[in-house]
Structure formats: structure tokens, C-alpha cells
C-alpha positions in Angstrom: 98.0 120.4 87.1 96.5 117.1 88.2 94.9 117.1 91.6 95.1 113.9 93.6 92.3 112.9 96.0 92.0 110.6 98.9 89.1 109.6 101.1 89.6 108.9 104.8 87.2 107.0 107.1 87.6 106.1 110.7 85.6 103.4 112.4 85.8 104.3 116.1 84.1 101.0 117.3 86.6 98.9 115.4 89.4 101.4 115.8 90.4 101.2 112.2 91.4 104.0 109.9 90.8 103.6 106.1 92.6 105.6 103.5 91.3 105.2 100.0 93.2 106.5 97.0 90.6 105.3 94.5 86.8 105.2 94.7 85.6 102.5 94.6 88.7 100.9 95.9 88.1 97.3 94.6 91.4 95.9 95.9 92.5 92.6 94.5 95.4 92.0 96.8 96.4 92.9 100.4 99.8 93.0 101.9 100.6 93.6 105.6 103.6 95.7 106.5 105.7 93.3 108.7 103.0 92.5 111.2 102.6 96.2 112.1 98.9 96.3 111.6 99.1 98.4 108.4 97.5 96.8 105.4 98.4 98.0 101.9 95.5 97.4 99.4 96.4 96.9 95.7 94.4 96.6 92.5 97.0 94.9 90.3 100.2 96.8 90.9 98.4 100.1 91.8 98.2 101.0 95.5 94.5 101.9 96.0 94.3 102.1 99.8 95.8 101.7 103.2 94.1 100.3 106.3 95.5 101.0 109.8 94.4 98.6 112.5 94.3 99.8 116.2 94.6 103.4 114.9 94.1 105.1 118.3 97.1 103.1 119.8 99.4 104.7 117.3 99.3 108.1 118.9 100.3 109.3 122.4 97.0 111.3 122.9 94.2 108.7 122.8 91.4 111.4 122.8 93.1 113.1 119.8 93.2 109.7 118.0 89.4 109.3 118.3 89.0 112.6 116.5 91.5 111.7 113.8 89.0 110.5 111.2 86.8 113.6 111.6 89.8 115.9 111.5 91.4 114.2 108.5 88.0 114.2 106.6 87.6 118.0 107.4 91.2 118.6 106.2 90.6 116.7 103.0 87.4 118.6 102.3 89.1 121.9 102.8 91.9 121.0 100.3 89.3 120.1 97.7 87.8 123.6 97.8 
């Protein structure tokens, strides 16, 4: 069975959440989802990443949002084990 991986990084200062489906991402095209602050990153026709701008504003609990990157990274690491 093939295991899929993703890498999640959160830049708290910029308030941007990066989700990479390939490492290195090397996107050749970016498309924005209807001005929603969500950027889809493509290499050719393959989706290689997603960037979420103003990530903390997308949750009701702002304190929880600042921990999102750390929590998601921890969760991703535990799935790889």
C-alpha cells in the first residue's frame, strides 16, 4: 500500500500556512481560489502544495490557530511512525 506524505509549515509572523505535497515543491503555476486567500500550487497539472493566507483568521479560536502549524506537524510526524 502506498503511503502519502505532506509537510506542513506555519509562519506565525506572516500568518501563512504552507502545505506541501511534494518536496521540493518547485511549483510552476499558482491559482487563487476565488479571492479567498487560498493559493493552489501546481507543477504542470499536478497539485504540489496549498498556501493559506491569514491562516489564524480562519478559525474562531485565535490562540488555537497560532498553534496550528505545530499541532499539524506533530500530527503528521506521528502518522509517519
